[in-house]
Residue, then its C-alpha position, 0 to 999 in steps of 0.5 A: m090158831t091160838d097161842s097154845a102148845l103141844v109138848l113132846f112128853s116122854g115122862g122124863q125129867d126134861s119133858t116134864t120140866c118143859l111141860a111145866w114151862a109151857l103150862d106157866r106160859y100158855p092158856h092151853v097145853e096138850t101133850v104127845g108121847f111116842t112108842y117106837g120099840q124103845r128099850h125103856a118103854v116103862e117111861m110110857e107108864c110114867r106119863e099119866p102119873v106125871r101129868q096128874g101130879i103136875a096138874a095139881l100144881a100152881g093151878w095148872g090143871d085148868r090149862l092141861g089139855p088132852d094127851h095123845v099117844v102115837d104108836m110108831g110100831t117098831g119101825l125105828a128098831a127095824i131100820g137100825a138097831t141101837a142101844l135104845t131099841g135093842e139089848a146092845e151094850i151102851r157105848m160110843t161109836d166110831e162117829g163119836l156118838p153114843n149108840t143110844f142115838v136113834p137116827g131120825r127119831n126126833l125128826l119123826f117126833l116133830t113131824y107127827a107132833a106138827a100133824i097133831a098140832f095142825r089138826r088141833g089148832l095148836r101153834r107152839i110145839v115144845g121139846g126138851m132137846c138140848e145141845t149142851d147135853y153130853s150126848g151131842y145127838p145131831d137131832c137135838r141141836d139148835d140148827t136142826i130144830k130151826a131147820m125143822q121149823l122151816a120145813l114144817n111151816l112150808g110143808m103144812n102152810r102154818r106158822f108153828v113155833l118150835e120151842t126148846p127151853l132147855m137148849w142152852i142149859d145143863k142138867a143142874a140148871t134144869w133142876e133149878l128151872a123146875e124149882e123156879l116153875g113149881g117149887h119143891e112140889l114139882v121137884q118131887v114129882i120129877v124125882e118120884r114119878t118121872h123116868s129117864c133110865y135107858l135100861g128101864d130100871r125102876s127098882r131103885l129110888h135115888d135122891w134124884g129119882y129112879g134108875c140103874g144109876a150107871c147108864p148115861a141118862c142116870e149119870l147125867r141126871a144124878a150129876g146135875w142133881r148134885r151140882w144143883r144141890e151143891s149150888r144151894a148149900 
């Protein structure tokens, strides 16, 4: 198994930064995306333009390998409606989690990704999970990722390494990391081509990218952009 990587790639800011991070380190990097009945399915349409944009940077095109798309159907939406798989208003639940949390989503993503990595001979699986994110999704926490790495390695008799380069940094630092990796050109790819808005709004382009500007994903991305820009003033 070579020291190559498979990046969980949604087409958003975090996964694009992770893709650049992997391309900067490993000689061969592939990507995987998932359809699961998400409300913001427009993100899937953004993935290839982002891949094309990032392939033109820093000589990364020679390292960027195939893209894989896993159609998970609408199973996650059928099991339990959330604000990411239905038209529900985004709000906090009684458990202290936003109802944008899709139970089991990242656990399934990592399992599918590991199955692809097994078949493709890829050792490192890179995801944009972040414990410092305001949402506090339990499947984005460091303990969860470590437990999944152990389970996947035992269950598939492999030595996968699950890497989460954004785990302990905030959105301002994520913008900073993108600039360090790919300069202004990568920042522009993220602003103009990626998608994070939970409502799937690509009608408005802000300084920080497309989005409604009001959902939690937009607010988080915009606030990170402002802190990053202020730190450079």
